[in-house]
C-alpha positions as CSV (number, residue, x, y, z in Angstrom):
1,M,21.6,-21.5,-11.7
2,D,21.7,-17.9,-10.7
3,I,19.7,-14.9,-12.0
4,L,20.6,-11.2,-11.8
5,I,18.0,-8.6,-12.6
6,R,18.9,-4.9,-13.1
7,T,16.3,-2.3,-14.0
8,N,16.6,1.3,-15.2
9,V,19.8,0.6,-17.1
10,R,21.8,3.6,-18.4
11,R,21.8,4.2,-22.1
12,G,25.6,3.9,-22.2
13,F,25.3,0.3,-21.0
14,A,23.4,-0.7,-24.2
15,A,26.6,-0.3,-26.3
16,L,28.2,-3.1,-24.3
17,T,25.4,-5.6,-25.0
18,I,24.3,-7.5,-28.2
19,A,22.2,-4.5,-29.3
20,T,22.6,-5.5,-33.0
21,L,20.6,-8.7,-32.3
22,L,17.9,-7.1,-30.2
23,S,17.3,-4.1,-32.3
24,A,15.8,-6.2,-35.1
25,L,13.0,-7.2,-32.7
26,Y,11.6,-3.8,-32.3
27,L,11.6,-2.3,-35.8
28,T,7.8,-2.4,-36.1
29,A,5.7,0.0,-34.1
30,P,4.0,-1.5,-31.1
31,T,0.3,-2.3,-31.6
32,A,-2.3,-2.2,-29.0
33,A,-4.0,-5.5,-27.9
34,V,-7.0,-6.3,-30.0
35,A,-10.2,-6.7,-27.9
36,Q,-12.0,-10.0,-28.4
37,L,-15.6,-10.0,-29.3
38,V,-17.4,-12.7,-27.3
39,R,-21.0,-13.6,-26.6
40,V,-22.6,-12.9,-23.3
41,K,-23.3,-16.6,-22.7
42,D,-19.7,-17.4,-23.2
43,V,-18.4,-15.1,-20.4
44,A,-21.3,-15.0,-18.0
45,R,-23.8,-17.3,-16.3
46,V,-26.9,-16.8,-14.3
47,Q,-26.2,-16.8,-10.6
48,G,-27.6,-20.0,-9.0
49,V,-27.6,-22.0,-12.3
50,T,-24.7,-24.3,-11.7
51,N,-23.6,-28.0,-11.5
52,N,-24.1,-30.0,-8.3
53,Q,-21.7,-32.6,-7.1
54,L,-22.7,-36.2,-6.5
55,V,-20.7,-39.0,-4.7
56,G,-21.2,-42.7,-4.0
57,Y,-19.3,-45.8,-2.9
58,G,-19.3,-49.0,-5.0
59,V,-17.2,-51.9,-6.3
60,V,-15.6,-52.7,-9.6
61,T,-15.6,-56.4,-10.6
62,G,-14.1,-58.4,-13.4
63,L,-10.5,-57.4,-12.7
64,G,-7.8,-59.8,-13.8
65,G,-6.1,-60.2,-10.4
66,T,-5.4,-56.5,-10.0
67,G,-8.1,-55.7,-7.4
68,D,-7.8,-55.1,-3.7
69,S,-5.9,-57.6,-1.6
70,T,-7.4,-59.4,1.4
71,S,-5.7,-56.8,3.7
72,V,-8.3,-54.2,2.6
73,I,-11.0,-55.1,5.1
74,F,-13.8,-52.8,3.8
75,T,-13.6,-54.4,0.3
76,S,-14.3,-57.9,1.8
77,Q,-17.1,-56.4,3.9
78,T,-18.6,-54.8,0.8
79,I,-18.5,-58.1,-1.1
80,Q,-20.3,-59.8,1.8
81,N,-23.0,-57.1,1.7
82,V,-23.4,-57.5,-2.1
83,L,-23.7,-61.2,-1.9
84,L,-26.2,-60.9,1.1
85,G,-28.4,-58.8,-1.2
86,F,-28.6,-61.8,-3.5
87,G,-29.4,-64.2,-0.7
88,L,-25.9,-65.6,-0.2
89,T,-24.3,-65.7,3.2
90,T,-20.5,-65.8,3.6
91,T,-17.7,-64.8,5.9
92,T,-14.7,-62.5,5.6
93,Q,-12.3,-65.4,5.5
94,A,-14.3,-66.9,2.6
95,V,-14.0,-63.8,0.5
96,R,-10.5,-64.0,-1.0
97,T,-10.6,-62.6,-4.5
98,R,-8.4,-60.0,-6.2
99,N,-10.9,-59.4,-9.0
100,V,-12.8,-56.8,-7.0
101,A,-11.9,-53.3,-6.0
102,A,-13.6,-50.8,-3.8
103,V,-14.1,-47.4,-5.4
104,I,-15.4,-43.9,-4.9
105,V,-17.8,-42.8,-7.7
106,T,-18.3,-39.1,-8.4
107,A,-20.4,-37.2,-11.0
108,L,-21.6,-33.7,-11.8
109,L,-25.4,-33.1,-11.9
110,P,-26.0,-30.4,-14.5
111,P,-28.6,-27.7,-14.0
112,F,-32.1,-28.4,-15.5
113,A,-31.4,-32.1,-15.5
114,H,-34.4,-34.4,-15.7
115,S,-34.9,-38.0,-14.7
116,G,-33.7,-40.3,-17.4
117,D,-30.8,-38.1,-18.5
118,N,-27.3,-39.7,-18.6
119,V,-24.0,-38.2,-17.3
120,D,-20.5,-39.4,-17.1
121,V,-19.0,-40.7,-13.8
122,L,-15.5,-40.9,-12.5
123,V,-14.3,-44.0,-10.6
124,S,-11.3,-43.9,-8.3
125,S,-9.8,-46.8,-6.4
126,M,-9.8,-46.7,-2.6
127,G,-7.7,-49.7,-1.7
128,D,-4.5,-51.2,-3.0
129,A,-5.8,-52.2,-6.4
130,T,-3.1,-51.8,-9.1
131,S,-5.5,-51.4,-12.0
132,L,-9.2,-51.0,-12.8
133,Q,-8.6,-52.1,-16.4
134,G,-11.3,-54.3,-17.8
135,G,-13.5,-53.8,-14.8
136,T,-17.3,-53.2,-14.5
137,L,-18.8,-50.8,-12.0
138,V,-21.7,-52.5,-10.1
139,L,-24.9,-50.6,-9.5
140,T,-24.0,-47.6,-7.3
141,E,-26.2,-44.9,-5.7
142,L,-25.0,-41.3,-6.1
143,R,-26.1,-38.9,-3.4
144,G,-26.0,-35.1,-3.0
145,P,-25.0,-33.1,0.0
146,N,-28.5,-33.5,1.4
147,N,-28.0,-37.3,1.3
148,L,-30.7,-37.8,-1.3
149,V,-30.1,-40.2,-4.2
150,Y,-30.1,-38.3,-7.4
151,A,-28.6,-40.9,-9.8
152,T,-27.5,-44.5,-10.1
153,A,-24.3,-45.5,-11.9
154,Q,-23.2,-48.8,-13.6
155,G,-21.1,-49.9,-16.6
156,P,-17.7,-50.8,-17.9
157,V,-14.8,-48.6,-16.7
158,S,-12.5,-47.0,-19.2
159,V,-9.1,-46.2,-17.7
160,G,-7.3,-44.6,-20.8
161,G,-4.2,-46.7,-20.2
162,F,-2.9,-50.1,-19.3
163,S,-0.8,-51.9,-16.8
164,I,0.9,-55.2,-17.4
165,N,2.6,-57.2,-14.6
166,T,4.0,-60.7,-14.8
167,N,4.4,-61.1,-11.1
168,G,0.8,-61.9,-10.1
169,G,-0.4,-58.3,-10.0
170,G,2.1,-57.1,-7.4
171,A,4.4,-54.2,-7.7
172,G,7.3,-56.2,-9.1
173,Q,10.1,-55.3,-11.5
174,N,8.6,-57.0,-14.5
175,S,5.8,-54.5,-15.2
176,V,4.8,-51.8,-17.7
177,S,2.3,-49.1,-17.0
178,V,0.9,-46.3,-19.2
179,N,-1.0,-43.5,-17.6
180,F,-2.9,-44.0,-14.3
181,T,-4.9,-47.1,-14.2
182,G,-6.2,-46.7,-10.6
183,A,-8.9,-44.3,-11.8
184,G,-11.3,-44.3,-14.8
185,R,-14.5,-43.1,-16.4
186,V,-17.8,-44.6,-17.2
187,P,-19.2,-42.6,-20.2
188,N,-22.9,-41.9,-19.7
189,G,-22.7,-44.4,-16.9
190,A,-25.1,-42.6,-14.5
191,V,-28.9,-42.4,-15.0
192,I,-30.5,-39.4,-13.3
193,A,-33.3,-40.5,-11.0
194,R,-34.5,-37.2,-9.7
195,D,-35.3,-33.9,-11.5
196,M,-33.0,-31.0,-10.8
197,Q,-35.1,-28.1,-9.7
198,T,-33.5,-24.8,-10.9
199,N,-35.6,-21.7,-10.2
200,L,-35.5,-19.0,-12.9
201,R,-38.7,-17.2,-11.9
202,N,-38.2,-13.4,-11.8
203,D,-39.0,-11.4,-8.6
204,S,-38.7,-7.8,-7.6
205,A,-35.0,-8.1,-7.1
206,G,-34.3,-9.5,-10.6
207,F,-31.3,-11.8,-11.1
208,N,-27.5,-11.5,-11.5
209,Y,-25.2,-12.3,-14.3
210,V,-21.9,-13.7,-12.9
211,L,-18.7,-13.4,-15.0
212,T,-16.6,-16.5,-15.3
213,S,-13.4,-14.3,-15.2
214,P,-14.1,-11.3,-12.9
215,D,-13.0,-8.0,-14.3
216,Y,-14.3,-4.5,-13.7
217,K,-14.1,-3.4,-17.3
218,T,-15.8,-6.5,-18.6
219,A,-18.6,-6.1,-16.0
220,A,-19.1,-2.5,-17.0
221,R,-19.2,-3.4,-20.7
222,L,-21.7,-6.2,-20.1
223,A,-24.1,-3.7,-18.3
224,Q,-23.7,-1.3,-21.2
225,V,-24.5,-3.9,-23.8
226,L,-27.6,-5.0,-22.0
227,N,-28.8,-1.5,-21.5
228,G,-28.2,-0.6,-25.1
229,R,-30.4,-3.5,-26.2
230,F,-33.1,-3.7,-23.6
231,G,-33.0,-0.2,-22.0
232,G,-31.8,0.7,-18.4
233,I,-32.2,-2.8,-16.9
234,A,-28.6,-3.6,-15.8
235,V,-26.0,-2.3,-13.4
236,A,-22.6,-3.6,-12.5
237,L,-22.4,-4.5,-8.8
238,D,-18.7,-5.4,-8.7
239,A,-16.0,-7.0,-10.8
240,E,-18.0,-10.2,-11.1
241,A,-21.8,-9.6,-10.8
242,V,-24.1,-7.6,-13.0
243,H,-27.7,-7.1,-11.7
244,V,-30.5,-7.4,-14.3
245,N,-34.2,-6.5,-14.0
246,L,-36.3,-8.4,-16.4
247,P,-37.9,-6.1,-19.0
248,A,-41.7,-5.8,-19.0
249,S,-41.8,-7.2,-22.6
250,Y,-40.3,-10.4,-21.3
251,A,-42.6,-10.9,-18.3
252,N,-43.1,-14.6,-17.5
253,N,-40.7,-15.4,-20.4
254,Q,-37.3,-15.6,-18.8
255,V,-36.0,-18.3,-21.1
256,Q,-36.5,-16.1,-24.2
257,F,-34.8,-13.1,-22.5
258,L,-31.7,-15.3,-21.6
259,A,-31.7,-16.6,-25.2
260,D,-31.7,-13.1,-26.7
261,A,-29.3,-11.6,-24.2
262,G,-26.9,-14.6,-24.5
263,D,-26.3,-13.8,-28.2
264,L,-25.2,-10.2,-27.6
265,Q,-21.5,-9.5,-28.2
266,L,-19.2,-7.4,-26.1
267,N,-15.4,-6.7,-25.9
268,A,-14.1,-8.9,-23.0
269,D,-11.1,-7.4,-21.3
270,Q,-8.2,-9.7,-20.2
271,I,-6.0,-9.4,-17.2
272,A,-2.3,-9.4,-17.8
273,K,-1.3,-12.8,-16.2
274,V,1.5,-15.3,-16.4
275,V,0.7,-18.9,-15.3
276,L,3.6,-21.1,-14.4
277,N,3.5,-24.9,-13.9
278,E,6.7,-26.0,-12.3
279,R,5.8,-29.7,-12.5
280,T,5.6,-29.7,-16.3
281,G,7.6,-26.6,-17.1
282,T,4.7,-24.9,-18.8
283,V,4.6,-21.1,-19.2
284,V,1.4,-19.4,-20.4
285,M,1.1,-15.7,-20.9
286,G,-2.1,-13.7,-21.6
287,G,-3.4,-10.2,-21.6
288,D,-1.7,-6.8,-22.1
289,I,1.7,-7.9,-20.7
290,T,4.5,-5.3,-20.9
291,L,8.2,-5.6,-20.1
292,A,10.2,-2.6,-18.8
293,P,13.9,-2.1,-19.7
294,C,16.0,-4.5,-17.7
295,A,19.3,-6.5,-17.9
296,I,19.3,-10.3,-17.3
297,A,22.3,-12.4,-16.4
298,H,21.5,-16.1,-16.5
299,G,23.8,-19.1,-16.0
300,N,23.3,-22.9,-15.8
301,L,25.1,-24.9,-13.1
302,S,25.5,-28.5,-14.1
303,I,26.7,-31.2,-11.7
304,T,27.9,-34.6,-13.0
305,I,28.5,-37.5,-10.7
306,T,30.3,-40.5,-12.2
307,T,30.7,-43.8,-10.3
308,T,33.0,-46.6,-11.5
309,N,33.4,-50.0,-9.9
310,Q,36.8,-51.7,-10.3
311,F,38.0,-55.1,-9.0
312,V,41.3,-54.8,-7.0
313,P,43.3,-58.1,-6.9
314,P,45.0,-59.3,-3.7
315,G,48.5,-57.9,-3.0
316,P,51.6,-60.2,-3.4
317,F,52.5,-59.9,0.3
318,T,49.1,-60.4,2.0
319,N,46.6,-63.2,2.4
320,A,43.7,-60.8,2.2
321,P,41.3,-61.5,-0.7
322,G,40.7,-59.1,-3.5
323,G,37.7,-56.8,-3.5
324,Q,35.7,-54.3,-5.4
325,Q,36.6,-50.6,-5.2
326,T,34.1,-47.8,-5.9
327,N,35.5,-44.6,-7.4
328,T,33.2,-41.5,-7.5
329,R,34.0,-38.4,-9.4
330,I,32.1,-35.1,-9.1
331,Q,32.4,-32.4,-11.7
332,A,30.6,-29.0,-11.6
333,T,30.5,-26.8,-14.7
334,E,28.8,-23.5,-15.3
335,S,27.9,-22.4,-18.8
336,G,25.8,-19.8,-20.6
337,R,26.5,-16.9,-18.2
338,K,26.0,-13.6,-20.0
339,L,24.3,-10.3,-19.4
340,I,21.6,-9.3,-21.9
341,Y,19.9,-5.9,-22.1
342,L,16.2,-5.8,-23.0
343,S,15.0,-2.4,-24.0
344,G,11.4,-3.1,-23.1
345,A,8.5,-4.7,-24.9
346,P,5.0,-3.0,-25.0
347,T,3.1,-6.0,-26.5
348,L,2.8,-9.6,-25.7
349,A,4.4,-10.7,-29.0
350,Q,7.5,-8.6,-28.3
351,V,7.7,-9.9,-24.7
352,V,7.8,-13.4,-26.1
353,R,10.5,-12.5,-28.7
354,A,12.5,-10.7,-26.0
355,L,12.5,-13.6,-23.6
356,N,13.4,-16.0,-26.4
357,T,16.6,-14.1,-27.0
358,I,17.8,-15.4,-23.6
359,G,17.9,-18.9,-25.0
360,V,16.8,-20.9,-22.0
361,S,14.6,-23.9,-21.4
362,P,11.0,-23.4,-20.2
363,R,11.9,-24.5,-16.7
364,D,14.7,-21.9,-16.5
365,L,12.2,-19.4,-17.9
366,I,9.9,-20.0,-14.9
367,A,12.6,-18.7,-12.5
368,I,13.4,-15.8,-14.8
369,V,9.8,-14.7,-15.0
370,Q,9.4,-14.8,-11.2
371,A,12.6,-12.7,-10.8
372,L,11.3,-10.2,-13.4
373,R,8.1,-9.8,-11.5
374,Q,9.9,-9.3,-8.2
375,A,12.1,-6.6,-9.8
376,G,9.1,-4.8,-11.2
377,S,10.1,-5.2,-14.8
378,L,7.3,-7.5,-15.8
379,Q,3.9,-5.8,-15.5
380,A,1.7,-8.8,-15.0
381,D,0.3,-11.1,-12.2
382,V,2.3,-14.3,-11.8
383,E,0.3,-17.4,-10.8
384,I,2.0,-20.7,-9.9
385,I,0.0,-23.9,-10.2
């Protein structure tokens, strides 16, 4: 596959292209992007009010022979420790079960959480377990970065798939798997044991609103909206943070101020960006993307390798036995090579229609978009994930 980009094409060149097809795409006058009205609480958060990560180590039991093998030493040691807590003493050699798997348990502790609240937990296998399907997470402590226990988790594991194997749980040929069964979720499986202290008290420095998507224009608009409603209390510090001083009428009532300010609406600006996912062939475009005049030549190179096996009988004048002969044929074909002139597209809708005229697959479109960006014809940031 090869791609050729030419910008600033002369007018006379347009007559040599399929102008009759492309002219129909630009009959309507270009329209400016419509700003989206959003609430403050949907695009900004209070700095310091965030989730906290928890992690723990535990075991999942009740697996139908799909757990860790005896070669995973730490699983056997964990089983010994669990049994020791129940007053049973055993040895590593005596622990030979494949119904148990060692797992890492993670969870997010939301702000303002209180003891007794429930949150979901994620369970991920650490050893060579082939599936956590049907298993139950045994009581596991979840700790924060300060090594304090903030929650305990327990419950049945939901893997969202299945794995069937007729060879005793090993990775044999007679198996069927749907999705990833080495990780799962325990809905509401964690019980918070410690209150999450989040300080909202106002001081002389006030507090900051932080935008979820940093943008200078959105930050300036957020400050304008707050000042228009509450007076001169806000100032944009940068593309992400807006500093706010609590009005005197909301003294010692920060919650009410955040509730009233969160319902205010503003026009959130959007950065012109193209996100490419080469693993799945996904292309997502957003913002005020424009396309300058350019010419695109795109061709697909297809290579086909065919192998045939043929039995060759022994010759009449030799005692050598017959054998099998392998014949390999390699064929390379190139199709779809053409040069298309795009007269420019000032709106996102016209950019999509212009790129659709090329008639390529999403994976080929990923390479074309990157080449357009390098040539300077596509005015947008390109991010590959």
